[in-house]
C-alpha positions as CSV (number, residue, x, y, z in Angstrom):
1,M,0.0,0.0,0.0
2,N,1.3,3.5,-0.9
3,D,2.0,5.8,2.1
4,D,0.9,8.8,0.0
5,E,-2.6,7.4,-0.3
6,P,-3.9,6.3,3.1
7,P,-6.7,3.7,3.1
8,L,-10.2,5.2,3.3
9,N,-11.8,2.7,5.7
10,L,-11.2,1.0,9.0
11,D,-11.1,-2.5,7.6
12,A,-8.3,-1.6,5.2
13,L,-6.3,0.0,8.0
14,K,-6.7,-3.1,10.2
15,S,-5.8,-5.4,7.3
16,E,-2.6,-3.4,6.6
17,H,-1.8,-3.4,10.3
18,R,-2.1,-7.2,10.5
19,E,0.0,-7.7,7.4
20,L,2.7,-5.4,8.7
21,D,2.7,-7.3,12.0
22,E,3.2,-10.6,10.2
23,R,6.0,-9.2,8.0
24,I,7.7,-7.7,11.0
25,K,7.6,-11.1,12.9
26,V,9.1,-12.9,9.9
27,M,11.9,-10.3,9.5
28,I,12.8,-10.3,13.2
29,A,13.1,-14.1,13.0
30,D,15.7,-13.7,10.3
31,P,19.0,-12.5,11.7
32,E,20.1,-11.3,8.3
33,S,17.1,-9.0,7.8
34,D,17.5,-5.3,7.3
35,Q,17.0,-3.8,10.7
36,L,16.4,-0.3,9.3
37,E,13.5,-1.7,7.2
38,V,12.1,-3.4,10.4
39,A,12.2,-0.1,12.2
40,R,10.4,1.6,9.3
41,M,7.8,-1.0,9.3
42,K,7.3,-0.7,13.1
43,K,6.8,3.1,12.7
44,R,4.3,2.5,9.9
45,K,2.5,0.0,12.1
46,L,2.3,2.5,15.0
47,R,0.9,5.2,12.6
48,L,-1.7,2.8,11.5
49,K,-2.6,1.9,15.1
50,D,-3.0,5.7,15.8
51,Q,-5.2,6.1,12.7
52,I,-7.3,3.1,13.6
53,Q,-7.8,4.5,17.2
54,Q,-8.6,7.9,15.9
55,M,-11.3,6.5,13.6
56,L,-12.8,4.4,16.4
57,D,-12.8,7.5,18.7
58,S,-14.5,9.6,16.1
59,Q,-17.3,7.0,15.8
60,T,-17.9,7.0,19.6
61,P,-20.2,9.7,20.7
62,D,-19.2,12.0,23.5
63,L,-21.3,11.4,26.6
64,I,-21.9,14.1,29.1
65,A,-21.7,12.5,32.6
C-alpha cells in the first residue's frame, strides 16, 4: 500500500496493520534481515494503530456524565 494514499476505511487500516505485524515477525526471526526496514515497518504500524484508534474514537459519541 502506498504511504501517500492512506486507506479510506477502517477495515483496510486493520488489514494493513495485521499484514505489517506478520511481516515484522518474519523479518525479526531472520538474523540477516534489514533492521532499518524493520524499524520503518514498526513506525508505519504505529501510525496505522493511531489512525485506527482515531477513527474508532470519532465513531464513539461523547457522553456528558
